[in-house]
C-alpha positions in Angstrom: 206.6 46.7 64.2 207.2 50.4 64.8 208.5 51.0 68.3 208.9 54.4 69.7 211.3 54.8 72.6 210.9 57.6 75.1 214.3 58.4 76.6 216.2 61.3 77.9 219.4 61.3 75.9 222.9 62.4 77.0 226.0 62.8 74.9 228.3 61.4 77.6 226.1 59.1 79.8 223.4 56.5 79.8 222.1 54.0 77.3 222.6 55.7 74.0 224.8 52.9 72.6 222.1 50.4 73.6 219.5 52.3 71.6 221.7 52.5 68.6 221.9 48.7 68.8 218.2 48.3 69.0 217.7 50.6 66.0 220.2 48.6 63.9 218.7 45.3 64.9 215.2 46.6 64.0 216.3 47.4 60.5 217.9 43.9 60.0 214.7 42.2 61.4 212.2 44.3 59.4 211.1 46.5 62.2 211.4 50.3 62.9 212.8 52.0 66.0 212.6 55.8 66.7 213.3 57.9 69.7 210.7 60.5 70.6 211.8 64.0 70.1 213.1 66.5 67.5 216.0 65.5 65.3 219.4 65.8 67.0 222.5 64.9 65.0 224.7 64.8 68.1 222.9 61.7 69.4 223.3 59.8 66.1 219.9 58.2 66.5 216.6 58.4 64.7 214.7 61.1 66.6 211.2 61.8 65.5 207.9 63.2 66.9 205.9 61.3 64.4 203.6 58.9 66.2 201.4 57.8 63.3 201.7 54.1 62.7 203.3 53.4 66.1 202.7 49.9 67.4 204.3 50.3 70.8 205.7 53.1 73.1 208.5 52.1 75.4 209.4 54.5 78.3 213.0 54.0 79.3 213.5 55.7 82.7 217.1 56.4 83.6 218.6 59.4 85.3 215.5 61.4 84.9 211.7 61.0 85.0 210.8 63.8 82.7 210.3 64.3 79.0 213.4 65.8 77.4 211.5 67.6 74.8 208.0 69.0 74.7 205.4 69.5 77.4 202.4 67.8 79.0 200.7 67.5 75.7 203.5 65.2 74.5 202.6 62.8 77.3 199.0 62.9 76.1 200.1 62.2 72.5 202.3 59.3 73.6 199.7 57.7 75.7 197.0 58.1 73.1 199.1 56.8 70.2 198.9 53.2 71.3 196.6 51.1 73.6 197.8 50.6 77.2 198.6 47.0 76.4 201.2 48.2 73.9 203.0 50.5 76.4 206.0 49.3 78.3 208.0 51.0 81.2 211.6 50.0 81.6 212.9 51.2 85.0 216.7 51.3 84.7 217.4 53.0 88.1 215.3 50.9 90.5 212.9 53.7 91.1 209.9 51.4 90.8 210.4 50.1 94.3 209.6 51.0 97.8 212.2 53.4 99.3 215.5 51.6 99.4 218.8 52.7 101.1 221.8 50.5 100.7 225.4 51.5 101.7 224.5 55.2 101.4 222.8 54.8 97.9 219.1 55.2 97.5 216.3 55.2 94.9 214.1 57.8 96.6 214.6 60.4 99.4 211.2 59.6 100.9 208.4 57.1 101.0 206.1 59.6 99.5 208.3 60.1 96.4 208.5 56.3 96.0 204.7 56.0 96.1 204.3 58.9 93.7 206.7 57.4 91.1 205.1 53.9 91.4 201.7 55.5 90.7 203.1 57.3 87.7 204.5 54.2 86.2 201.3 52.2 86.9 199.3 54.9 85.1 201.4 54.4 82.0 201.4 50.6 81.7 200.8 47.3 83.3 204.1 46.1 81.8 206.8 47.3 84.1 210.3 45.9 83.5 213.7 46.1 85.3 217.1 45.0 84.1 217.4 42.2 86.7 216.6 38.5 87.0 215.4 39.1 90.5 212.9 42.0 90.7 211.7 42.9 94.2 208.1 43.6 93.3 206.0 40.7 92.1 204.4 42.6 89.2 207.8 43.5 87.6 209.0 41.6 84.6 212.7 40.7 84.3 214.1 42.3 81.1 217.8 43.0 81.0 217.4 45.8 78.4 221.1 46.6 78.0 222.8 44.8 75.1 226.0 43.2 74.1 226.9 44.4 70.6 229.6 42.4 68.8 230.4 45.5 66.6 231.9 47.1 69.8 234.6 44.3 70.0 238.2 45.3 69.9 241.1 43.0 69.5 242.5 41.7 72.8 246.0 43.1 72.1 248.0 44.2 75.2 251.3 45.1 73.4 250.8 48.9 73.4 248.3 50.0 76.1 248.3 53.7 77.2 247.1 52.7 80.7 247.4 49.9 83.1 243.9 50.6 84.3 241.2 52.9 83.0 237.7 53.4 84.2 234.9 55.2 82.2 232.0 56.4 84.3 230.8 59.3 86.4 231.3 59.6 90.1 227.7 59.2 91.4 227.8 56.7 94.2 231.0 55.2 92.8 233.5 56.1 95.5 232.7 53.1 97.7 233.7 50.7 94.9 236.4 52.7 93.2 238.3 53.5 96.4 238.6 49.7 97.1 240.1 49.2 93.7 242.5 52.1 94.0 243.5 51.2 97.6 244.5 47.8 96.2 246.8 49.5 93.8 248.3 52.0 96.3 250.8 49.6 98.0 252.1 48.5 94.6 251.7 51.9 92.9 255.3 51.9 91.5 254.7 48.6 89.8 251.5 49.8 88.0 251.5 52.2 85.1 249.1 54.9 84.3 245.7 54.8 86.0 242.9 56.9 84.5 239.4 57.8 85.7 237.3 59.2 82.8 234.0 61.0 83.6 232.3 63.9 85.3 233.5 64.7 88.8 236.8 62.9 89.1 239.0 66.0 88.6 236.7 68.6 90.1 233.1 68.7 91.3 230.4 69.7 88.8 228.7 72.7 90.2 225.2 71.2 90.5 226.6 68.2 92.5 227.7 70.6 95.3 224.2 71.1 96.6 224.0 70.0 100.2 221.2 67.5 99.6 223.3 65.5 97.1 226.9 66.4 97.6 227.7 63.2 99.5 226.3 61.1 96.5 229.2 62.4 94.4 232.0 62.3 97.0 235.5 61.8 95.7 238.8 62.2 97.6 240.5 64.2 94.9 243.6 65.1 97.0 244.3 61.4 97.6 243.9 60.7 93.9 246.4 63.3 93.0 248.8 62.1 95.7 248.8 58.6 94.2 249.1 59.9 90.6 245.7 58.6 89.7 244.7 60.6 86.6 241.3 62.3 86.3 240.0 62.9 82.7 236.8 64.7 81.5 233.8 62.9 80.3 233.7 61.6 76.7 230.9 61.3 74.1 229.1 57.9 74.3 230.4 56.7 70.9 233.9 56.8 72.3 233.2 54.6 75.4 234.5 51.2 74.2 237.5 52.7 72.4 238.5 54.5 75.6 238.0 51.4 77.7 240.3 49.7 75.2 243.2 51.9 76.3 243.6 50.0 79.6 245.0 46.6 80.2 242.2 46.1 82.8 239.0 47.9 83.7 237.3 47.5 87.1 233.6 46.7 86.8 231.9 48.4 89.8 228.3 49.3 90.2 226.6 51.9 92.4 225.5 50.0 95.6 221.8 50.2 94.9 222.3 48.3 91.6 224.4 45.7 93.4 221.5 45.3 95.9 219.0 44.9 93.1 221.1 42.5 90.9 220.9 45.0 88.0 222.9 44.8 84.8 224.1 48.1 83.4 225.6 49.4 80.2 229.1 48.7 81.5 228.1 45.0 82.2 228.3 44.4 78.4 230.5 47.2 77.1 233.6 46.2 79.2 234.0 42.6 77.8 233.6 43.9 74.3 236.5 46.4 74.6 240.0 45.0 74.3 240.6 44.9 78.0 240.4 42.6 81.0 237.3 43.3 83.2 238.0 42.9 87.0 234.8 42.5 89.0 234.2 44.0 92.4 230.8 42.4 92.7 229.1 39.5 94.4 230.5 36.2 93.3 227.1 34.7 92.8 226.1 37.6 90.5 229.4 37.3 88.5 228.9 33.5 88.0 225.3 33.9 87.0 225.9 36.9 84.7 229.3 36.3 83.2 229.7 32.5 83.7 231.7 30.4 86.2 235.0 31.0 84.5 234.6 34.8 85.2 235.2 34.1 88.9 238.9 34.1 88.0 238.4 37.8 87.2 237.1 38.6 90.7 238.8 41.2 92.9 237.7 39.2 95.9 238.5 39.4 99.6 242.0 38.0 99.1 245.2 39.8 98.0 243.8 42.3 95.5 247.1 43.9 94.8 248.6 40.5 93.8 245.6 39.9 91.5 246.1 43.2 89.8 249.8 42.5 89.3 249.1 39.1 87.9 246.6 40.5 85.4 249.2 43.0 84.3 251.9 40.3 84.0 249.7 37.7 82.2 246.9 39.5 80.3 246.8 36.9 77.5 245.8 34.2 80.1 242.9 36.3 81.3 242.0 37.2 77.7 240.9 33.6 77.1 238.3 34.0 79.8 237.1 37.3 78.1 236.8 35.5 74.8 234.4 33.0 76.4 232.3 35.7 77.9 232.1 37.4 74.5 231.0 34.3 72.7 228.2 33.7 75.3 227.1 37.3 75.3 227.0 37.5 71.5 224.3 34.8 71.6 222.3 35.6 74.7 222.5 39.4 74.8 222.8 40.5 71.2 220.7 43.5 70.0 218.6 41.1 67.9 218.0 38.8 70.9 217.1 41.7 73.1 214.7 43.3 70.5 213.0 40.0 70.0 212.4 39.6 73.7 211.0 43.2 73.9 208.6 42.5 71.1 207.4 39.4 72.9 206.7 41.5 76.0 204.8 44.0 73.9 202.7 41.3 72.3 201.9 39.5 75.6 
């Protein structure tokens, strides 16, 4: 089967590693995966505008709702290349919902924008998927989309880490969760080594995020970060994500509030356990148990003494590494690129 993904690619954000996994799995299983658009060596993916022979077109909507390359004629070509029954929409941002607002995070600014986007998705396909086991709308199919790729795995070796904690991710709607993690470190700051935040916006605001309408979405207290010697580092290319996560003894796993509300999985859900680090979850315990397994509850930054938990992880990382090994073994079976691709093909054929 030849599957054409339509996706707006970024060099330092989004699901590019996932798509690389899909492409590799397709080759091993006798299928073909391309990404719609002109060749771009920086993305390290098979980009092509050749639609002849396509069996399915999969629209992956994340960050943007526009075509990255081309014009309105490209939409026509994509839609006409396969029947409606062979077109799939994967809504990675929760936009295919009524207007939602949760702890300051939102999927649309207005009810009209929500209705407009739902109509656009419905015009493309009857098969609308979201990366959650509990979609809000009855016509949405659960499809976790993001993958766990065993080739990402690094050895769980804590003998020579550069950082006590590192986090890889941009600042959009992240301050609510990140500030809770860092405030847990603040009273024991002298007992914790380097703490690094890697991504756009931690050191200084990106110009376009300063627009009044969205400035609050990217809020960060940078003066407080500097005061507590929390290091801000620039964004990295997506192929360097897991090796950067690997530089820390532990990595906090936080989601933007909307994704918590929707029970979404994200790229980081699967990338963090693969890196040679201890994931610490600031998420709902029910979600953690359901997604990562009951043993992962020991990796929770719950409502208790968070500072003590962090110090214990730093003192006994090998103990917690055993839990991570269990998560890896489970994820390698249930969420591998091959398992995910096979499920996508089932949805296409339904």
